[in-house]
DRENTI-535369 format. One line per field, with one value per residue (C-alpha): residue number from 1; residue in one letter; chain; x, y, z. Coordinates in nm, 4 decimals. Layout:
% residues N
k <- NUM:...
r <- A:...
c <- A:...
u <- X:...
v <- Y:...
w <- Z:...
//
This chain:
% residues 292
k <- 1:2:3:4:5:6:7:8:9:10:11:12:13:14:15:16:17:18:19:20:21:22:23:24:25:26:27:28:29:30:31:32:33:34:35:36:37:38:39:40:41:42:43:44:45:46:47:48:49:50:51:52:53:54:55:56:57:58:59:60:61:62:63:64:65:66:67:68:69:70:71:72:73:74:75:76:77:78:79:80:81:82:83:84:85:86:87:88:89:90:91:92:93:94:95:96:97:98:99:100:101:102:103:104:105:106:107:108:109:110:111:112:113:114:115:116:117:118:119:120:121:122:123:124:125:126:127:128:129:130:131:132:133:134:135:136:137:138:139:140:141:142:143:144:145:146:147:148:149:150:151:152:153:154:155:156:157:158:159:160:161:162:163:164:165:166:167:168:169:170:171:172:173:174:175:176:177:178:179:180:181:182:183:184:185:186:187:188:189:190:191:192:193:194:195:196:197:198:199:200:201:202:203:204:205:206:207:208:209:210:211:212:213:214:215:216:217:218:219:220:221:222:223:224:225:226:227:228:229:230:231:232:233:234:235:236:237:238:239:240:241:242:243:244:245:246:247:248:249:250:251:252:253:254:255:256:257:258:259:260:261:262:263:264:265:266:267:268:269:270:271:272:273:274:275:276:277:278:279:280:281:282:283:284:285:286:287:288:289:290:291:292
r <- X:X:X:X:X:X:X:X:X:X:X:X:X:X:X:X:X:X:X:X:X:X:X:X:X:X:X:X:X:X:X:X:X:X:X:X:X:X:X:X:X:X:X:X:X:X:X:X:X:X:X:X:X:X:X:X:X:X:X:X:X:X:X:X:X:X:X:X:X:X:X:X:X:X:X:X:X:X:X:X:X:X:X:X:X:X:X:X:X:X:X:X:X:X:X:X:X:X:X:X:X:X:X:X:X:X:X:X:X:X:X:X:X:X:X:X:X:X:X:X:X:X:X:X:X:X:X:X:X:X:X:X:X:X:X:X:X:X:X:X:X:X:X:X:X:X:X:X:X:X:X:X:X:X:X:X:X:X:X:X:X:X:X:X:X:X:X:X:X:X:X:X:X:X:X:X:X:X:X:X:X:X:X:X:X:X:X:X:X:X:X:X:X:X:X:X:X:X:X:X:X:X:X:X:X:X:X:X:X:X:X:X:X:X:X:X:X:X:X:X:X:X:X:X:X:X:X:X:X:X:X:X:X:X:X:X:X:X:X:X:X:X:X:X:X:X:X:X:X:X:X:X:X:X:X:X:X:X:X:X:X:X:X:X:X:X:X:X:X:X:X:X:X:X:X:X:X:X:X:X:X:X:X:X:X:X:X:X:X:X:X:X
c <- A:A:A:A:A:A:A:A:A:A:A:A:A:A:A:A:A:A:A:A:A:A:A:A:A:A:A:A:A:A:A:A:A:A:A:A:A:A:A:A:A:A:A:A:A:A:A:A:A:A:A:A:A:A:A:A:A:A:A:A:A:A:A:A:A:A:A:A:A:A:A:A:A:A:A:A:A:A:A:A:A:A:A:A:A:A:A:A:A:A:A:A:A:A:A:A:A:A:A:A:A:A:A:A:A:A:A:A:A:A:A:A:A:A:A:A:A:A:A:A:A:A:A:A:A:A:A:A:A:A:A:A:A:A:A:A:A:A:A:A:A:A:A:A:A:A:A:A:A:A:A:A:A:A:A:A:A:A:A:A:A:A:A:A:A:A:A:A:A:A:A:A:A:A:A:A:A:A:A:A:A:A:A:A:A:A:A:A:A:A:A:A:A:A:A:A:A:A:A:A:A:A:A:A:A:A:A:A:A:A:A:A:A:A:A:A:A:A:A:A:A:A:A:A:A:A:A:A:A:A:A:A:A:A:A:A:A:A:A:A:A:A:A:A:A:A:A:A:A:A:A:A:A:A:A:A:A:A:A:A:A:A:A:A:A:A:A:A:A:A:A:A:A:A:A:A:A:A:A:A:A:A:A:A:A:A:A:A:A:A:A:A
u <- 12.2723:12.2885:11.9752:11.7666:11.7256:11.5641:11.5419:11.2611:11.0298:10.7768:10.4856:10.2933:9.9661:9.8883:9.6549:9.6804:10.0375:10.1844:10.0223:10.1416:10.5005:10.4858:10.3330:10.5866:10.8876:10.7504:10.6940:11.0544:11.1704:11.3482:11.2134:11.2130:10.9654:10.6973:10.5289:10.2175:10.0987:9.7575:9.4588:9.1929:9.1836:8.9740:9.2140:9.5198:9.3535:9.2743:9.6415:9.7337:9.4741:9.6089:9.9659:10.0694:10.2163:10.3527:10.2781:10.0598:10.1197:9.9447:10.2574:10.4933:10.7850:10.7663:10.7033:11.0101:11.2525:11.5469:11.3744:11.5890:11.3378:11.0310:10.7814:10.5271:10.2249:9.9585:9.7667:10.0234:9.8828:9.9502:10.3212:10.4194:10.2585:10.4188:10.7624:10.7356:10.6695:10.9597:11.2084:11.4169:11.2736:11.4812:11.7976:12.1003:12.0855:11.7106:11.6244:11.2998:11.1149:10.7608:10.5017:10.3546:10.2191:10.3723:10.7315:10.8088:10.5882:10.7245:11.0846:11.0182:10.8747:11.1651:11.4206:11.2362:11.1652:11.4258:11.7443:11.9688:11.8499:11.8300:12.0970:11.8697:11.5319:11.4820:11.1617:10.9845:10.6564:10.5239:10.3045:10.0774:9.7665:9.4109:9.0637:9.0455:9.1694:9.2502:9.4590:9.2093:9.3117:9.6828:9.8665:10.2259:10.2357:10.1007:10.4374:10.5512:10.6634:10.5219:10.7184:10.8539:11.0144:11.2823:11.3594:11.6956:11.8153:12.1704:12.1989:12.1120:12.3660:12.4193:12.4161:12.0743:11.9418:12.0686:11.9088:11.5749:11.5996:11.6780:11.3671:11.1412:11.3158:11.2640:10.8918:10.9179:10.9182:11.1059:11.2859:11.3539:11.5207:11.4219:11.4162:11.1204:11.0199:11.0237:10.8286:10.5484:10.5134:10.5060:10.2464:10.0288:9.9703:9.9339:9.7881:9.6571:9.4752:9.2949:9.1623:9.0284:8.8536:8.6939:8.5676:8.4376:8.2459:8.0764:7.9928:7.8476:7.6212:7.5247:7.4072:7.1795:6.8059:6.8063:7.1063:6.9272:6.8311:7.1813:7.3469:7.0992:7.2183:7.5904:7.7908:8.1502:8.2903:8.1581:8.2738:8.6262:8.6646:8.5348:8.6900:8.9364:8.6566:8.6107:8.9507:8.9966:8.8508:9.0762:9.3896:9.3030:9.1852:9.5274:9.7131:9.5216:9.6427:9.9943:10.0612:9.8522:10.0789:10.1463:9.7860:9.6429:9.8706:9.7491:9.3840:9.4194:9.5732:9.2913:9.0307:9.1880:9.1532:8.7855:8.7314:8.8922:8.6624:8.3607:8.4653:8.5071:8.1730:7.9968:8.1594:8.0760:8.4435:8.4392:8.7770:8.9628:8.7667:8.8635:9.2284:9.2354:9.0623:9.2903:9.6052:9.4853:9.3952:9.7328:9.9229:9.7329:9.7812:10.1547:10.1731:9.9876:10.2310:10.5263:10.3805:10.3581
v <- 9.9570:9.7228:9.5623:9.7924:9.6903:9.8637:9.7526:9.9885:10.1799:10.4264:10.5138:10.8248:10.7963:10.4311:10.4847:10.3968:10.5259:10.4632:10.1215:10.0239:10.1223:9.9078:9.6167:9.6427:9.6497:9.3613:9.1605:9.2295:9.1116:9.4462:9.5624:9.3897:9.6029:9.8512:10.0962:10.2789:10.6182:10.7573:10.9618:10.7030:10.4254:10.1976:10.2391:10.1691:9.8616:9.7443:9.7884:9.5665:9.3088:9.3001:9.2663:9.5737:9.7113:9.5300:9.7963:10.1055:10.4287:10.7624:10.9306:11.0405:11.1125:10.7633:10.5908:10.7365:10.6523:10.4617:10.4508:10.3931:10.5573:10.7724:10.8114:11.0936:10.9898:11.2378:11.5251:11.7950:12.0525:11.8113:11.7907:12.1061:11.9937:11.6505:11.7950:12.0097:11.6952:11.5126:11.7879:11.6832:11.3296:11.1670:10.9659:11.1154:10.8405:10.8520:10.9199:11.1137:11.1104:11.1855:11.1157:11.4622:11.5902:11.9371:12.0096:12.3829:12.4291:12.1075:12.2124:12.5515:12.3800:12.1348:12.4159:12.6074:12.3171:12.0495:12.2479:12.0354:11.7181:11.8604:11.6375:11.3333:11.4798:11.3724:11.4990:11.2558:11.2064:10.8706:10.9137:10.6253:10.7640:10.6481:10.7691:10.5069:10.5861:10.4073:10.1035:9.8668:10.0199:9.9535:9.6749:9.5674:9.6239:9.9795:10.1276:9.8656:10.0483:10.3736:10.6974:10.8368:11.1801:11.2667:11.6364:11.6418:11.9537:12.0931:12.0211:11.6510:11.3780:11.2052:10.8652:10.9449:11.0449:10.7165:10.5234:10.6954:10.6049:10.2455:10.2360:10.3316:10.1022:9.8160:9.8978:9.8526:10.2180:10.4110:10.6979:11.0447:11.3416:11.7063:12.0344:12.1138:12.4153:12.2189:11.9387:12.1699:12.3284:11.9898:11.8333:12.1408:12.0916:11.7142:11.6203:11.9084:12.0879:11.7713:11.7103:12.0670:12.0179:11.6883:11.8330:12.1448:11.9475:11.7172:12.0132:12.2051:11.9119:11.8640:12.2246:12.2171:12.1669:11.8724:11.7045:11.3754:11.3396:11.4324:11.1758:10.9092:10.9478:10.9920:10.7096:10.6018:10.9360:11.1161:10.8301:10.8313:11.2082:11.2428:10.9311:11.1370:11.3461:11.0460:11.1250:11.2542:11.6077:11.6838:11.5888:11.7868:12.0899:12.0957:12.0456:12.3320:12.5663:12.4260:12.4662:12.7798:12.9884:12.7220:12.6033:12.9529:12.9976:12.6710:12.7449:13.0776:12.9042:12.6508:12.9258:13.0848:12.7527:12.7312:13.0900:13.0060:12.7048:12.9218:13.1721:12.9013:12.7357:13.0724:13.1536:12.8058:12.7669:12.3903:12.3843:12.5353:12.3240:12.0142:12.1210:12.1640:11.8326:11.6495:11.7955:11.6992:11.3448:11.2962:11.4270:11.1958:10.8927:10.9634:10.9869:10.6559:10.4819:10.6294:10.5279:10.1575
w <- 10.9417:11.2411:11.3856:11.5999:11.9624:12.2564:12.6164:12.7270:12.4927:12.6322:12.4025:12.5027:12.3148:12.2400:11.9455:11.5776:11.5344:11.8787:11.9042:11.5562:11.6365:11.9500:11.7575:11.4735:11.7043:11.9088:11.5920:11.4895:11.8333:11.8711:12.2063:12.5439:12.7392:12.6270:12.8630:12.7463:12.8703:12.7772:12.8860:12.8055:13.0648:12.8420:12.5493:12.7656:12.9146:12.5631:12.4684:12.7628:12.6634:12.3077:12.4428:12.2471:12.5694:12.8751:13.1332:13.1655:13.3527:13.3965:13.5342:13.2570:13.4902:13.6383:13.3059:13.1307:13.4105:13.2566:12.9160:12.6087:12.3734:12.4298:12.1435:12.1511:11.9428:12.0520:11.8868:11.8134:12.0560:12.3444:12.2710:12.4567:12.7821:12.7523:12.6738:12.9863:13.1906:13.0252:13.1002:13.3983:13.4043:13.1307:13.1656:12.9907:12.7262:12.6479:12.2852:12.2310:11.9007:11.7907:11.5233:11.4831:11.1527:11.1996:11.2868:11.3191:11.6266:11.7783:11.7204:11.8808:12.1899:12.2040:12.1933:12.4644:12.6997:12.6269:12.5617:12.7883:12.6114:12.2593:12.1084:12.1666:12.0587:11.6960:11.5248:11.2922:11.1067:10.9786:10.6704:10.7542:10.9126:10.8573:10.9413:11.2181:11.5672:11.8916:11.9687:11.8050:11.4706:11.5344:11.3555:11.3063:10.9286:10.9213:10.8233:10.5724:10.2557:10.3936:10.4113:10.7353:10.7386:10.9931:11.0357:11.2180:11.3955:11.3808:11.7534:11.7164:11.7795:11.4392:11.6107:11.7618:11.4206:11.2760:11.5625:11.4996:11.1320:11.2297:11.4505:11.1604:10.9127:11.1563:11.1375:10.7591:10.6586:10.3913:10.5636:10.4208:10.5858:10.5327:10.7228:10.9545:10.7442:10.4186:10.5860:10.6960:10.3516:10.1757:10.4050:10.4147:10.0416:10.0190:10.3592:10.5654:10.2827:10.1602:10.5109:10.5288:10.1936:10.2983:10.6268:10.4500:10.1876:10.4387:10.6626:10.3683:10.2806:10.6460:10.6839:10.3785:10.4398:10.1964:10.3620:10.4282:10.0632:9.9442:10.1698:10.0563:9.6970:9.7699:9.6152:9.5528:9.4422:9.7489:9.9737:9.8269:9.8407:10.1962:10.3549:10.5566:10.7078:10.9389:11.0937:11.4477:11.4722:11.7689:11.5770:11.2650:11.4608:11.6232:11.2941:11.1309:11.4022:11.4304:11.0562:11.0203:10.7950:10.5327:10.5378:10.4900:10.1881:10.0347:10.1119:9.9323:9.6292:9.6232:9.6474:9.3389:9.1553:9.2541:9.1413:8.8060:8.7622:8.8478:8.5807:8.3168:8.3990:8.3932:8.0560:7.9213:7.8325:7.7928:7.6199:7.9152:8.1623:7.9674:7.9607:8.3387:8.4006:8.1557:8.3110:8.6586:8.5472:8.3751:8.6785:8.9144:8.6913:8.6659:9.0449:9.0851:8.8498:9.0393:9.3753:9.2856
//
């Protein structure tokens, strides 16, 4: 695959993901000019100060004029409004991609709002988030050896799909392709559900009358399990709604697992409890070895 180059990149949402893409492409000397668009004036000014972007704009239609690539890196519920502003403002050659954690709702909005430009709108999802937010958390190596999923549409131009893949590989990522539906079912189980569990546990502790005492004794296990509850509430609220059907299915499956554990504890069935715990430990250890 030939070296990725871009004359003008527009990043809408210059936070952890959008800022890291800009930083990675700048480090690779693959982009000449980066324009940042965002709601937070302080964050955009910080992106300018850090030289992650070259210019800032609060007008999407003006910012994307003559852009080679536009990256949407905002909470998923903002995508529809932004797509509506993009429609009619893009050059015929402008490639549009995104970094959203859900794809079916995004694809539906793209088909409704961007039909004339559909061949150049390539959905994507970098699996490289963190509990930190804002441009100060961005860095050029965020995507190195991380997975990025592209979910091409039948209407997409194959060359545009390849160019999107080249963008992410230039950032250091490993790129996989899958359908939007399959994407949403996979990440409901291994990303969206874990965030719901972490938020629920911390909230449960918070609402107890002895919460202060409980938090004072919480140690490494609690910290590890609940790390992702420090993530952006706005982002995860939106994801929960955007991937509602798959997430409700996985929540129901998890509730069945909890009910099974309750039954075994009540029955003092230590053998079955041990079997479940051993199987879970072995599966996690096998995954860790595979992930190295």
